[in-house]
C-alpha positions in Angstrom: -11.6 -21.4 15.0 -9.9 -19.5 18.0 -6.6 -20.7 16.9 -7.1 -19.4 13.3 -8.2 -16.1 14.7 -5.3 -15.8 16.9 -3.0 -16.8 13.9 -4.6 -14.2 11.6 -4.3 -11.4 14.4 -0.8 -12.3 14.8 -0.1 -11.9 10.9 -2.2 -8.8 10.9 0.0 -7.2 13.5 3.1 -8.2 11.6 1.7 -7.1 8.3 0.5 -3.6 9.5 3.3 -3.3 12.2 5.9 -0.5 12.3 8.1 -2.3 9.9 5.6 -2.3 6.9 4.5 1.3 7.7 8.1 2.4 7.6 8.7 0.4 4.2 5.8 2.1 2.8 6.5 5.4 4.1 10.4 5.0 3.2 9.5 3.8 -0.3 7.5 6.9 -0.9 10.0 9.0 0.4 12.9 7.4 -1.6 10.7 8.0 -4.7 10.0 11.5 -3.8 13.7 12.3 -3.6 14.4 10.4 -6.6 12.0 12.5 -8.5 13.4 15.8 -7.0 9.9 16.5 -5.4 8.2 16.5 -8.9 4.8 15.3 -7.6 4.6 18.4 -5.3 6.1 20.6 -7.8 3.8 19.7 -10.5 0.3 19.6 -8.7 -0.7 22.1 -11.1 0.1 20.1 -14.1 -1.7 17.2 -12.4 -4.9 19.4 -12.2 -4.6 20.2 -15.8 -4.0 16.7 -17.0 -7.0 15.5 -15.0 -9.2 18.3 -16.6 -7.9 17.4 -20.1 -8.5 13.6 -19.3 -12.1 14.0 -19.5 -11.8 13.6 -23.3 -11.4 9.9 -24.5 -8.1 9.6 -26.5 -7.2 7.3 -29.3 -9.3 4.0 -28.7 -6.2 2.2 -29.7 -4.5 3.4 -26.6 -7.1 2.4 -24.1 -10.6 1.4 -23.3 -12.0 4.5 -21.2 -10.8 8.0 -20.5 -8.1 9.0 -18.4 -10.6 10.8 -16.1 -13.0 7.7 -16.0 -10.0 5.6 -15.2 -9.1 8.0 -12.1 -12.7 8.0 -11.0 -12.8 4.1 -11.0 -9.7 4.2 -9.0 -11.2 6.9 -6.6 -14.2 4.5 -6.5 -12.2 1.8 -5.1 -10.3 4.1 -2.7 -13.0 6.7 -1.4 -14.9 4.7 1.0 -15.2 3.8 4.6 -11.7 4.9 5.2 -12.6 8.5 4.7 -15.4 8.4 7.0 -14.8 5.5 9.7 -11.0 5.0 9.0 -9.9 8.9 9.9 -12.3 8.8 13.1 -10.5 5.6 14.0 -7.2 7.1 13.5 -8.2 10.1 15.8 -9.8 7.9 18.4 -6.6 5.7 18.9 -4.0 8.1 18.0 -5.4 11.7 19.0 -5.7 14.6 16.7 -2.2 14.3 15.7 -3.0 11.4 13.8 -4.3 13.6 11.1 -0.9 15.2 10.6 0.8 11.9 9.9 -2.2 11.1 7.4 -1.0 14.1 5.7 2.7 13.1 5.6 1.5 9.6 4.2 -0.5 11.4 1.4 2.4 13.6 0.5 4.9 10.9 0.0 2.0 8.8 -1.4 1.6 11.0 -4.3 5.1 10.0 -5.3 4.2 6.1 -4.8 1.0 6.4 -6.6 2.5 8.3 -9.5 5.3 5.6 -10.0 2.8 2.9 -9.7 0.7 4.4 -12.3 3.6 5.3 -14.7 4.9 1.5 -14.3 1.5 0.2 -15.0 1.0 2.1 -18.1 4.6 1.7 -19.4 4.4 -2.2 -18.9 0.9 -2.9 -19.7 -0.2 -5.2 -22.5 -3.3 -6.4 -24.3 -5.1 -9.5 -23.1 -6.7 -12.2 -25.4 -9.9 -10.0 -25.6 -7.7 -7.3 -27.0 -8.3 -5.0 -23.9 -5.3 -3.1 -22.2 -4.4 -4.5 -19.0 -1.7 -3.5 -16.5 -0.8 -3.3 -12.9 2.0 -4.2 -10.5 1.7 -8.1 -11.8 2.7 -6.9 -15.4 5.2 -4.4 -14.2 6.9 -7.2 -12.4 6.6 -9.8 -15.3 7.5 -7.4 -18.1 9.9 -5.0 -16.1 11.7 -7.5 -14.0 11.6 -10.8 -16.0 10.6 -14.2 -16.0 12.5 -14.9 -12.8 10.2 -12.6 -10.8 7.1 -14.3 -12.2 6.3 -15.7 -8.7 6.2 -12.2 -7.2 3.8 -11.0 -9.7 1.5 -14.2 -9.1 1.9 -13.4 -5.2 0.4 -9.7 -5.9 -2.4 -11.1 -8.2 -3.1 -13.9 -5.5 -3.4 -11.4 -2.6 -5.3 -9.0 -4.6 -7.9 -11.3 -6.0 -8.5 -12.7 -2.3 -8.3 -9.3 -0.7 -10.9 -7.8 -3.0 -13.8 -10.1 -1.9 -13.2 -9.0 1.8 -12.0 -5.3 1.9 -13.5 -4.3 -1.4 -16.9 -6.2 -1.3 -18.2 -7.9 1.6 -16.8 -5.4 4.1 -18.3 -2.5 2.1 -21.6 -4.3 1.7 -21.9 -4.8 5.5 -21.1 -1.2 6.2 -23.7 -0.1 3.9 -26.3 -2.5 5.1 -25.4 -1.6 8.9 -25.9 2.1 8.1 -29.2 1.8 6.4 -30.6 -0.3 9.3 -29.3 1.8 12.0 -30.4 5.3 10.2 -33.6 4.3 8.0 -34.6 0.9 9.7 -34.0 -0.9 6.3 -33.6 -4.5 6.5 -30.2 -5.9 5.7 -31.4 -8.7 3.6 -33.3 -6.0 1.4 -30.1 -3.9 1.2 -28.0 -6.9 0.2 -30.8 -7.9 -2.5 -30.9 -4.4 -4.2 -27.2 -3.7 -3.9 -26.4 -7.1 -5.5 -29.1 -6.4 -8.5 -27.5 -3.0 -9.0 -23.7 -4.1 -8.9 -24.6 -6.9 -11.2 -26.1 -4.4 -13.7 -23.1 -2.5 -13.6 -19.9 -4.7 -13.4 -21.5 -7.1 -16.0 -20.8 -4.4 -18.5 -17.0 -4.5 -17.9 -14.8 -1.6 -17.3 -16.6 0.8 -19.8 -19.8 0.7 -17.8 -17.9 0.9 -14.4 -15.8 3.9 -15.8 -19.1 5.6 -16.8 -20.9 5.2 -13.4 -17.8 5.9 -11.7 -17.3 9.3 -13.5 -21.0 10.2 -12.9 -21.1 9.1 -9.0 -17.8 9.8 -7.8 -17.3 13.6 -8.2 -21.0 13.9 -7.2 -20.6 12.2 -3.8 -17.2 13.8 -3.3 -18.4 17.1 -3.8 -21.6 16.7 -1.9 -19.4 15.5 1.0 -17.1 18.2 0.8 -19.5 21.0 0.7 -21.3 19.4 3.8 -18.0 19.4 5.6 -17.4 22.9 4.7 -20.7 23.9 6.2 -19.8 22.2 9.2 -16.4 23.8 9.4 -18.0 27.3 8.8 -20.3 26.5 11.9 -17.4 25.8 14.0 -15.2 28.4 12.4 -13.9 29.7 15.8 -12.6 26.4 16.8 -10.7 25.6 13.7 -7.4 27.5 15.0 -7.4 25.5 18.1 -8.0 22.3 15.9 -4.9 22.8 14.0 -3.0 23.6 17.1 -4.2 20.3 18.5 -3.3 18.3 15.5 0.4 19.7 15.1 0.9 19.6 19.0 -0.2 16.0 19.4 1.7 14.8 16.3 5.0 15.3 18.3 3.8 15.3 21.9 1.5 12.6 23.7 -2.3 13.7 23.8 -3.6 13.5 27.4 -6.7 11.7 28.5 -9.8 14.0 28.3 -13.4 13.3 28.5 -13.9 9.7 26.9 -10.5 9.7 25.1 -8.0 7.4 26.8 -5.0 9.4 25.7 -2.2 8.4 23.2 1.4 8.4 22.7 3.2 9.9 19.7 3.9 6.6 18.4 0.1 5.7 18.5 -0.5 8.8 16.4 2.2 7.9 14.0 1.0 4.3 13.6 -2.7 5.1 13.3 -2.3 8.1 11.1 0.1 6.2 8.8 -1.9 2.9 8.7 -5.4 4.7 8.3 -3.9 7.0 5.6 -2.6 4.1 3.6 -5.9 2.3 4.1 -7.8 5.3 2.6 -5.7 6.2 -0.4 -4.1 2.6 -0.9 -0.6 4.3 -1.9 1.8 1.6 -2.0 -0.7 -1.2 -2.5 -0.6 -1.0 -6.3 -4.3 -0.9 -6.9 -4.4 2.5 -8.8 -2.1 1.3 -11.5 -4.5 -1.4 -12.4 -7.4 0.9 -13.0 -5.3 3.6 -14.6 -3.9 1.2 -17.3 -7.3 0.6 -18.8 -7.5 4.6 -19.6 -6.5 5.9 -22.9 -2.8 7.4 -22.9 0.0 8.0 -25.1 2.4 8.5 -22.5 2.8 6.8 -19.0 3.8 10.3 -17.3 0.6 12.0 -18.3 -1.3 8.8 -16.7 1.0 9.2 -13.8 0.2 12.8 -13.1 -3.5 12.0 -13.4 -3.1 9.1 -11.0 -1.2 11.0 -8.2 -4.1 13.5 -8.0 -6.3 10.5 -6.6 -4.1 10.4 -3.4 -4.4 14.2 -3.2 -8.0 14.1 -3.4 -8.6 11.1 -1.3 -6.6 12.3 1.7 -5.5 15.8 1.5 -9.0 17.0 0.7 -11.6 14.4 1.9 -9.9 13.0 4.9 -8.8 16.4 6.0 -12.4 17.6 5.9 -13.5 14.6 8.2 -10.7 15.0 10.5 -11.1 18.8 11.1 -14.9 18.4 11.4 -14.4 15.9 14.0 -11.6 17.6 16.0 -13.3 21.3 15.5 -16.6 20.2 16.8 -15.0 18.9 20.0 -16.6 15.1 19.9 -13.1 13.6 19.2 -12.6 13.2 23.0 -16.3 11.8 23.5 -15.3 8.2 23.5 -17.0 7.3 20.3 -15.1 5.7 17.5 -15.4 4.8 13.8 -18.2 5.8 11.6 -20.2 6.7 14.8 -17.8 9.7 15.7 -17.7 11.1 12.3 -21.6 11.2 12.4 -21.5 12.7 15.8 -19.3 15.5 14.5 -21.6 16.3 11.6 -24.9 15.9 13.8 -23.4 18.4 16.3 -23.1 21.0 13.7 -26.2 20.3 11.6 -28.6 18.5 14.0 -31.2 16.2 12.4 -29.4 16.7 8.9 -25.8 16.2 9.3 -26.0 12.6 10.6 -28.2 11.6 7.5 -26.0 13.3 5.1 -23.0 11.4 6.4 -24.9 8.2 6.3 -25.7 8.8 2.8 -22.3 9.6 1.7 -21.1 6.4 3.5 -23.5 4.3 1.6 -22.5 6.0 -1.7 -18.8 5.7 -0.9 -19.1 2.0 -0.2 -21.1 1.1 -3.3 -18.7 2.8 -5.5 -16.0 0.9 -3.6 -17.6 -2.3 -4.4 -17.5 -1.3 -8.1 -14.0 0.0 -8.2 -12.8 -3.1 -6.5 -14.6 -5.5 -8.9 -12.4 -4.5 -11.6 -9.1 -4.6 -9.7 -10.1 -8.2 -8.6 -11.0 -9.2 -11.9 -7.8 -8.2 -13.3 -6.0 -9.9 -10.4 -7.8 -13.3 -11.2 -7.8 -12.9 -15.1 -3.8 -12.4 -14.7 -3.6 -15.7 -12.6 -6.1 -18.0 -14.7 -6.8 -16.1 -18.1 -10.0 -14.1 -19.3 -12.0 -17.2 -19.1 -12.3 -16.4 -15.5 -13.8 -13.0 -15.8 -17.6 -14.1 -16.1 -17.3 -16.7 -13.1 -15.8 -14.1 -11.0 -18.3 -11.4 -11.8 -21.1 -13.9 -10.8 -19.2 -14.8 -7.5 -18.6 -11.1 -6.9 -22.5 -10.3 -7.1 -23.3 -13.2 -4.8 -20.5 -12.0 -2.3 -22.3 -8.7 -2.0 -25.5 -10.3 -0.5 -23.5 -12.4 1.8 -21.5 -9.6 2.9 -24.7 -7.4 3.7 -26.2 -10.1 5.8 -23.3 -11.9 7.5 -21.1 -11.2 10.6 -17.7 -10.4 9.1 -15.3 -9.8 12.1 -13.0 -12.7 10.8 -13.5 -11.7 7.0 -12.4 -8.2 7.9 -9.3 -9.2 9.6 -8.3 -11.6 6.9 -9.0 -9.2 4.2 -7.1 -6.4 6.0 -4.2 -8.8 6.3 -4.2 -9.7 2.6 -4.5 -6.1 1.7 -1.4 -5.4 3.6 0.4 -8.4 1.9 -0.2 -6.9 -1.5 2.2 -4.1 -0.8 5.1 -6.3 -0.4 5.5 -7.4 -4.1 4.5 -4.0 -5.2 7.0 -2.0 -3.1 9.7 -4.5 -4.2 8.9 -3.6 -8.0 8.7 0.2 -7.3 12.2 0.3 -5.7 13.9 -2.0 -8.2 12.2 -0.3 -11.4 12.5 3.3 -9.9 15.4 4.2 -12.6 12.7 3.6 -15.2 10.2 6.0 -13.4 12.8 8.6 -13.1 14.1 8.1 -16.7 10.5 8.3 -18.2 9.7 11.5 -16.1 12.9 13.4 -16.9 12.4 12.6 -20.7 8.9 13.6 -20.7 9.4 16.9 -18.8 12.5 17.8 -20.9 10.5 17.5 -24.1 7.7 19.3 -22.7 10.0 22.3 -21.4 11.7 22.5 -24.6 8.4 22.7 -26.5 7.0 25.5 -24.3 10.3 27.4 -24.7 10.0 27.0 -28.5 6.4 28.2 -28.4 7.0 31.3 -26.2 10.0 32.2 -28.7 
């Protein structure tokens, strides 16, 4: 077992090492330049499209509304990475890690946009008549039969990674949080979560979409409002917090208090890695969920999809990071969720820690729901729709196992598989980038001409 652990540790170091991080950032930068900064210049249109997407379009063009599709995507991405992941990045990389998380998110908007555009453009209907898409379909239909092996690799990595990073690890985080804060037995948490998850995912994407559209906005708003209160209490320390972030993004952070210090490379590495872990830009998961949404144009879906990265990292992760740094607890020696809890508790004694714990519980629960659809689509791509029901049953059982088991090895293996998902996706994004650019220019040229005609 030690040999297997060492092997997976070695593979994980390669997968999430500097070459992979540079590849993900480089692909995002390449797409941003190819799109002439469109994702940044069109954020206003992204917000408008998101708001309009609350209304379900033609049922013939999708299963759920574009808003429900985005909320399903956010359900999968807004999770432990936004609370524990940000804290871990700051613990290992110092305050400067937050700056590199921002950079990852900004170029990640171009990556996420492109993933969704390709997913919707190349989507198809399965034998149940449901719209399905994602990197595997973009590779199969966009790159052709010679690349079928690459599509299968993505689906295999995604199908396996989902059980770890999207299920058992999340259930375990939830159970541990409830046990430490409210003394709830992990077996009870596992059983109840298993029942609730079963009630939702057995209803398919329509039910997942409805639940996500109700829970995700609520939990994000509550978390952000609480973080704003924490920041208001620490208002005088916020300028110094920004100074630390920008200073230590480019200069080493010296050891202080319980903080061991960090080189600039550590700030970059952990900021980028945790940023990607949080928003999943480059991993291809967003396109799978967005492809289920009603859409008459892939660019519209892409504009909505890129807002997921903005919400996840620029808003939610920033709130967590600023709360940690402005409260001064970042150098206390705590790490992970405990560091985030300490930041909220220092500003709101007796309340902040409980709010953060409840947020973590909701974040992890919705991640289990969102990832269930991603995993389901990966396995159904490989083995057909006949695997959907068995997959859902195994997914529900895995929730209980995750809540009650020791998952150090599962976490490590899932993290490796999660990173491997990026390789087929990034290859497809680079090769098919002209398709994304062409669809984008055509859409905005038509839209701009219509607006000019209306104005005149």
